[in-house]
C-alpha positions as CSV (number, residue, x, y, z in Angstrom):
1,M,-32.5,100.2,-28.4
2,S,-35.1,97.3,-29.7
3,T,-35.0,93.9,-29.3
4,A,-34.5,93.2,-33.3
5,D,-31.3,95.4,-33.5
6,E,-29.9,93.5,-30.6
7,T,-30.4,90.1,-32.4
8,H,-29.5,91.3,-36.2
9,G,-26.3,93.1,-34.1
10,A,-25.4,90.1,-32.5
11,L,-25.5,87.9,-35.2
12,M,-23.9,90.3,-37.1
13,T,-21.3,90.1,-34.8
14,A,-20.9,86.1,-34.5
15,A,-21.0,86.1,-38.0
16,I,-17.8,88.2,-37.9
17,E,-16.0,86.6,-34.9
18,R,-16.7,83.2,-37.2
19,D,-15.8,84.2,-40.0
20,G,-12.1,85.4,-38.1
21,A,-11.9,82.0,-36.8
22,A,-12.2,80.2,-40.2
23,Q,-9.6,82.9,-41.3
24,R,-7.3,82.0,-38.7
25,A,-7.8,78.4,-39.2
26,L,-6.9,78.3,-42.9
27,L,-3.9,80.5,-42.4
28,A,-2.5,78.0,-39.6
29,G,-3.5,75.0,-42.8
30,D,-6.8,73.7,-41.4
31,S,-8.5,73.7,-44.7
32,R,-11.1,71.1,-43.0
33,G,-11.6,73.3,-39.4
34,A,-11.7,76.4,-41.9
35,R,-14.6,74.8,-44.0
36,A,-16.8,74.5,-41.2
37,D,-16.2,78.2,-39.5
38,F,-17.4,79.4,-42.7
39,A,-20.0,77.2,-43.0
40,Q,-21.8,78.8,-39.8
41,S,-20.5,82.1,-40.6
42,A,-22.5,82.1,-43.7
43,E,-25.2,81.0,-42.0
44,L,-25.5,83.5,-39.4
45,Y,-24.6,86.1,-41.6
46,R,-28.0,84.7,-43.6
47,R,-29.9,85.0,-40.2
48,S,-28.6,88.9,-39.4
49,W,-29.7,89.5,-42.8
50,E,-33.1,88.6,-42.7
51,A,-32.5,90.2,-38.9
52,A,-31.6,93.3,-40.1
53,G,-33.8,94.3,-43.1
54,P,-33.7,94.3,-47.0
55,T,-31.1,96.8,-47.4
56,S,-28.0,95.4,-45.5
57,Y,-26.2,94.3,-48.5
58,G,-23.2,93.9,-46.7
59,R,-24.4,91.0,-44.9
60,L,-25.3,89.2,-48.3
61,I,-22.4,89.6,-49.7
62,G,-19.9,88.1,-46.7
63,M,-22.8,85.4,-46.8
64,L,-21.6,84.6,-50.2
65,K,-18.2,84.9,-49.1
66,A,-18.2,82.4,-46.7
67,A,-20.1,80.0,-48.5
68,V,-17.9,80.1,-51.1
69,L,-15.0,79.7,-48.9
70,A,-17.1,76.8,-47.1
71,G,-17.0,75.3,-50.3
72,G,-20.3,75.8,-52.0
73,G,-22.3,78.5,-52.2
74,E,-24.6,77.8,-54.9
75,E,-27.4,77.6,-52.3
76,Q,-26.5,80.5,-51.2
77,A,-26.3,81.7,-54.5
78,A,-30.0,81.5,-55.0
79,Y,-30.8,82.7,-51.8
80,A,-29.5,86.2,-52.1
81,T,-31.1,86.2,-55.4
82,E,-34.7,85.3,-55.1
83,A,-33.8,87.7,-51.4
84,L,-33.1,90.5,-54.4
85,V,-35.5,89.5,-57.1
86,R,-38.1,92.9,-56.1
87,D,-35.1,94.7,-54.7
88,E,-34.8,98.3,-57.0
89,S,-31.6,100.2,-55.2
90,D,-28.4,100.8,-57.7
91,S,-26.5,100.8,-55.3
92,P,-22.9,99.3,-55.5
93,A,-23.2,97.2,-52.0
94,A,-26.5,96.0,-54.0
95,A,-24.9,95.3,-57.1
96,Y,-22.3,93.4,-55.8
97,A,-24.7,90.7,-53.9
98,R,-26.2,90.0,-57.2
99,A,-23.2,90.0,-59.3
100,L,-21.5,87.9,-56.9
101,A,-25.0,85.9,-56.5
102,A,-25.4,85.6,-60.8
103,L,-20.7,84.4,-60.9
104,I,-21.6,81.3,-58.3
105,A,-24.0,80.5,-60.5
106,Q,-22.0,80.2,-63.7
107,D,-25.2,83.1,-64.4
108,D,-22.2,84.7,-66.6
109,E,-24.1,87.6,-68.5
110,A,-25.7,88.5,-65.4
111,A,-22.7,88.2,-63.4
112,C,-21.1,91.0,-66.1
113,R,-24.2,93.0,-65.9
114,W,-24.3,93.7,-62.0
115,A,-20.1,93.8,-62.2
116,A,-20.8,97.2,-64.5
117,R,-23.3,98.2,-62.1
118,M,-20.7,98.2,-59.2
119,E,-18.3,100.7,-61.2
120,G,-17.8,104.3,-59.7
121,G,-18.8,103.0,-55.9
122,S,-15.2,103.1,-54.5
123,D,-11.8,101.8,-55.9
124,A,-12.2,98.4,-54.3
125,F,-16.1,98.1,-55.9
126,D,-14.1,98.9,-59.2
127,R,-11.1,96.0,-58.7
128,T,-13.9,93.7,-57.9
129,A,-16.2,94.9,-60.1
130,E,-13.0,94.3,-62.4
131,A,-12.1,90.8,-61.2
132,I,-16.1,89.4,-61.4
133,D,-16.3,90.3,-65.5
134,A,-12.6,89.0,-66.4
135,L,-14.0,85.6,-64.3
136,A,-17.5,85.4,-66.0
137,R,-15.5,85.7,-69.6
138,R,-13.5,83.8,-68.5
139,D,-10.0,85.9,-69.5
140,G,-7.8,84.8,-67.5
141,A,-4.8,87.5,-68.0
142,R,-7.1,90.0,-67.4
143,Y,-8.4,88.6,-64.1
144,A,-5.1,87.6,-62.4
145,K,-3.9,91.0,-63.4
146,A,-7.5,92.4,-61.2
147,V,-7.2,89.9,-58.5
148,E,-3.3,90.9,-58.0
149,A,-4.5,94.5,-57.3
150,I,-7.3,92.9,-54.9
151,V,-4.3,92.0,-52.6
152,D,-2.2,94.4,-53.2
153,D,-4.8,96.9,-51.7
154,F,-5.3,94.6,-48.5
155,E,-1.6,94.9,-48.2
156,Q,-1.4,97.9,-47.4
157,R,-4.5,97.7,-45.0
158,A,-3.8,98.4,-41.5
159,D,-7.3,97.5,-40.4
160,H,-9.4,93.9,-41.5
161,L,-13.1,93.7,-40.4
162,T,-11.7,90.0,-38.5
163,G,-9.6,91.6,-37.0
164,V,-7.2,88.5,-39.2
165,A,-4.8,89.9,-42.1
166,I,-5.8,87.8,-44.7
167,A,-7.6,89.0,-48.4
168,D,-11.0,87.1,-47.9
169,T,-12.5,89.0,-51.3
170,A,-9.0,87.4,-53.0
171,L,-9.3,84.2,-51.7
172,M,-13.3,84.4,-52.0
173,L,-12.8,85.1,-55.9
174,Q,-9.4,82.4,-55.9
175,E,-12.0,79.7,-55.6
176,L,-14.4,80.5,-58.3
177,A,-11.1,81.3,-60.4
178,A,-10.3,78.1,-59.5
179,R,-13.5,76.1,-60.3
180,R,-13.0,78.0,-63.8
181,G,-9.6,76.4,-64.5
182,I,-8.5,80.0,-64.4
183,A,-7.1,80.5,-60.6
184,A,-4.2,83.2,-60.4
185,G,-0.6,82.2,-59.1
186,V,-0.8,84.9,-56.4
187,E,1.5,84.2,-53.1
188,S,1.4,87.2,-50.1
189,P,1.3,86.9,-46.7
190,V,-2.3,87.7,-46.8
191,L,-3.5,84.6,-48.2
192,P,-3.0,80.9,-47.3
193,R,-0.1,78.7,-49.1
194,T,-3.3,76.8,-50.0
195,A,-5.1,79.9,-51.9
196,G,-7.3,78.5,-55.6
197,R,-7.9,75.9,-54.9
198,M,-8.2,75.7,-51.2
199,F,-10.4,73.0,-50.7
Protein backbone atom coordinates (compact mmCIF):
# COMPACT_ATOMS: atom_id res chain seq x y z
CA MET A 1 0.00 0.00 0.00
CA SER A 2 1.39 3.41 -0.96
CA THR A 3 1.82 6.35 1.38
CA ALA A 4 -0.91 8.17 -0.57
CA ASP A 5 -3.30 5.25 -0.02
CA GLU A 6 -2.51 5.28 3.68
CA THR A 7 -2.99 9.05 3.85
CA HIS A 8 -6.39 9.20 2.16
CA GLY A 9 -7.55 6.15 4.08
CA ALA A 10 -6.51 7.67 7.39
CA LEU A 11 -8.18 10.95 6.52
CA MET A 12 -11.37 9.14 5.54
CA THR A 13 -11.36 7.20 8.82
CA ALA A 14 -10.83 10.42 10.76
CA ALA A 15 -13.68 12.12 8.88
CA ILE A 16 -16.07 9.28 9.70
CA GLU A 17 -15.00 9.27 13.34
CA ARG A 18 -15.52 13.03 13.63
CA ASP A 19 -18.91 12.66 11.91
CA GLY A 20 -19.87 10.07 14.51
CA ALA A 21 -18.80 12.35 17.35
CA ALA A 22 -20.91 15.14 15.88
CA GLN A 23 -23.93 12.87 15.54
CA ARG A 24 -23.64 11.66 19.12
CA ALA A 25 -23.37 15.25 20.34
CA LEU A 26 -26.45 16.23 18.34
CA LEU A 27 -28.50 13.34 19.73
CA ALA A 28 -27.38 14.37 23.22
CA GLY A 29 -28.65 17.91 22.64
CA ASP A 30 -25.23 19.53 22.30
CA SER A 31 -25.79 21.48 19.08
CA ARG A 32 -22.75 23.72 19.58
CA GLY A 33 -20.41 20.76 20.01
CA ALA A 34 -22.04 18.99 17.08
CA ARG A 35 -21.55 21.99 14.82
CA ALA A 36 -17.84 22.19 15.65
CA ASP A 37 -17.37 18.47 15.01
CA PHE A 38 -19.29 18.58 11.73
CA ALA A 39 -17.09 21.47 10.56
CA GLN A 40 -13.96 19.43 11.32
CA SER A 41 -15.47 16.42 9.58
CA ALA A 42 -16.20 18.46 6.44
CA GLU A 43 -12.57 19.57 6.27
CA LEU A 44 -11.33 16.01 6.74
CA TYR A 45 -13.64 14.72 3.99
CA ARG A 46 -12.29 17.43 1.66
CA ARG A 47 -8.69 16.53 2.40
CA SER A 48 -9.47 12.84 1.97
CA TRP A 49 -11.04 13.50 -1.44
CA GLU A 50 -8.04 15.51 -2.57
CA ALA A 51 -5.69 12.69 -1.54
CA ALA A 52 -7.86 9.88 -2.96
CA GLY A 53 -8.54 11.19 -6.45
CA PRO A 54 -11.28 12.72 -8.59
CA THR A 55 -13.69 9.76 -8.66
CA SER A 56 -14.11 9.45 -4.88
CA TYR A 57 -17.48 11.19 -5.01
CA GLY A 58 -18.66 9.82 -1.68
CA ARG A 59 -16.07 11.96 0.06
CA LEU A 60 -17.40 15.10 -1.61
CA ILE A 61 -20.91 14.09 -0.57
CA GLY A 62 -19.69 13.54 2.99
CA MET A 63 -18.04 16.97 2.95
CA LEU A 64 -21.23 18.66 1.77
CA LYS A 65 -23.44 16.86 4.29
CA ALA A 66 -21.14 17.68 7.19
CA ALA A 67 -20.78 21.31 6.09
CA VAL A 68 -24.55 21.78 5.98
CA LEU A 69 -24.89 20.19 9.41
CA ALA A 70 -22.20 22.56 10.67
CA GLY A 71 -24.58 25.38 9.75
CA GLY A 72 -23.00 26.38 6.44
CA GLY A 73 -22.11 24.63 3.21
CA GLU A 74 -21.93 27.47 0.69
CA GLU A 75 -18.13 27.49 0.52
CA GLN A 76 -18.01 23.71 0.19
CA ALA A 77 -20.73 23.74 -2.48
CA ALA A 78 -18.68 26.18 -4.57
CA TYR A 79 -15.61 23.99 -4.03
CA ALA A 80 -17.42 20.81 -5.13
CA THR A 81 -18.94 22.50 -8.18
CA GLU A 82 -15.54 23.78 -9.29
CA ALA A 83 -13.90 20.42 -8.57
CA LEU A 84 -16.40 18.61 -10.80
CA VAL A 85 -16.62 21.15 -13.62
CA ARG A 86 -14.51 18.98 -15.97
CA ASP A 87 -15.76 15.66 -14.66
CA GLU A 88 -17.72 13.71 -17.26
CA SER A 89 -18.91 10.86 -15.05
CA ASP A 90 -22.58 9.95 -15.33
CA SER A 91 -22.56 7.94 -12.11
CA PRO A 92 -25.38 8.52 -9.60
CA ALA A 93 -22.80 9.42 -6.93
CA ALA A 94 -21.28 12.15 -9.10
CA ALA A 95 -24.77 13.44 -9.87
CA TYR A 96 -25.61 13.42 -6.15
CA ALA A 97 -22.57 15.55 -5.33
CA ARG A 98 -23.53 18.01 -8.08
CA ALA A 99 -27.22 18.08 -7.11
CA LEU A 100 -26.43 18.68 -3.47
CA ALA A 101 -23.95 21.44 -4.26
CA ALA A 102 -26.51 23.12 -6.50
CA LEU A 103 -29.23 22.85 -3.87
CA ILE A 104 -26.99 24.42 -1.24
CA ALA A 105 -26.12 27.23 -3.66
CA GLN A 106 -29.84 27.80 -4.38
CA ASP A 107 -29.31 26.89 -8.06
CA ASP A 108 -32.66 25.15 -8.29
CA GLU A 109 -32.57 24.45 -12.02
CA ALA A 110 -29.22 22.65 -11.75
CA ALA A 111 -30.37 20.79 -8.62
CA CYS A 112 -33.37 19.39 -10.51
CA ARG A 113 -31.23 18.47 -13.52
CA TRP A 114 -28.67 16.58 -11.46
CA ALA A 115 -31.31 14.96 -9.25
CA ALA A 116 -32.81 13.43 -12.38
CA ARG A 117 -29.39 11.95 -13.18
CA MET A 118 -29.31 10.24 -9.77
CA GLU A 119 -32.41 8.18 -10.53
CA GLY A 120 -31.92 4.49 -11.19
CA GLY A 121 -28.71 4.25 -9.15
CA SER A 122 -30.42 2.50 -6.22
CA ASP A 123 -33.53 2.87 -4.08
CA ALA A 124 -31.56 5.15 -1.76
CA PHE A 125 -30.45 7.38 -4.63
CA ASP A 126 -34.02 7.49 -5.92
CA ARG A 127 -35.42 8.55 -2.54
CA THR A 128 -32.82 11.27 -2.12
CA ALA A 129 -33.27 12.49 -5.70
CA GLU A 130 -36.99 12.84 -5.06
CA ALA A 131 -36.37 14.91 -1.93
CA ILE A 132 -33.79 17.14 -3.66
CA ASP A 133 -36.09 17.75 -6.63
CA ALA A 134 -39.01 18.58 -4.32
CA LEU A 135 -36.85 21.03 -2.35
CA ALA A 136 -35.57 22.67 -5.52
CA ARG A 137 -39.18 23.12 -6.69
CA ARG A 138 -40.17 24.27 -3.19
CA ASP A 139 -42.93 21.67 -3.04
CA GLY A 140 -43.39 21.22 0.71
CA ALA A 141 -45.94 18.42 0.57
CA ARG A 142 -43.91 16.37 -1.86
CA TYR A 143 -40.74 17.01 0.10
CA ALA A 144 -42.36 15.87 3.36
CA LYS A 145 -43.38 12.57 1.78
CA ALA A 146 -39.89 12.08 0.33
CA VAL A 147 -38.02 12.78 3.55
CA GLU A 148 -40.36 10.51 5.50
CA ALA A 149 -39.44 7.69 3.11
CA ILE A 150 -35.75 8.37 3.76
CA VAL A 151 -36.27 8.30 7.52
CA ASP A 152 -38.29 5.07 7.26
CA ASP A 153 -35.39 3.46 5.42
CA PHE A 154 -32.87 4.55 8.07
CA GLU A 155 -35.12 3.13 10.79
CA GLN A 156 -34.83 -0.30 9.15
CA ARG A 157 -31.04 -0.28 8.88
CA ALA A 158 -28.97 -2.45 11.19
CA ASP A 159 -25.68 -0.82 10.23
CA HIS A 160 -24.68 2.84 9.99
CA LEU A 161 -21.42 4.18 8.56
CA THR A 162 -20.43 5.99 11.76
CA GLY A 163 -21.90 3.41 14.11
CA VAL A 164 -24.55 5.94 15.19
CA ALA A 165 -28.20 5.18 14.42
CA ILE A 166 -29.10 8.51 12.88
CA ALA A 167 -30.72 9.46 9.57
CA ASP A 168 -27.97 11.83 8.50
CA THR A 169 -29.26 12.25 4.94
CA ALA A 170 -32.68 13.29 6.22
CA LEU A 171 -31.07 15.50 8.82
CA MET A 172 -29.08 17.34 6.18
CA LEU A 173 -32.12 17.70 3.92
CA GLN A 174 -34.19 19.01 6.84
CA GLU A 175 -31.60 21.72 7.46
CA LEU A 176 -31.75 22.76 3.80
CA ALA A 177 -35.55 22.60 3.88
CA ALA A 178 -35.59 24.84 6.97
CA ARG A 179 -33.54 27.41 5.08
CA ARG A 180 -36.33 27.43 2.49
CA GLY A 181 -39.09 27.50 5.08
CA ILE A 182 -40.50 24.06 4.22
CA ALA A 183 -38.98 21.67 6.78
CA ALA A 184 -41.19 18.64 7.41
CA GLY A 185 -42.54 17.72 10.82
CA VAL A 186 -40.85 14.33 11.03
CA GLU A 187 -40.19 12.58 14.34
CA SER A 188 -38.17 9.40 14.65
CA PRO A 189 -35.75 7.59 16.96
CA VAL A 190 -33.10 8.18 14.25
CA LEU A 191 -33.56 11.96 14.32
CA PRO A 192 -32.71 14.41 17.12
CA ARG A 193 -35.70 16.23 18.55
CA THR A 194 -34.36 19.50 17.18
CA ALA A 195 -34.22 18.33 13.54
CA GLY A 196 -35.09 21.13 11.10
CA ARG A 197 -33.88 23.63 12.11
CA MET A 198 -31.08 22.54 14.39
CA PHE A 199 -28.88 25.57 14.80
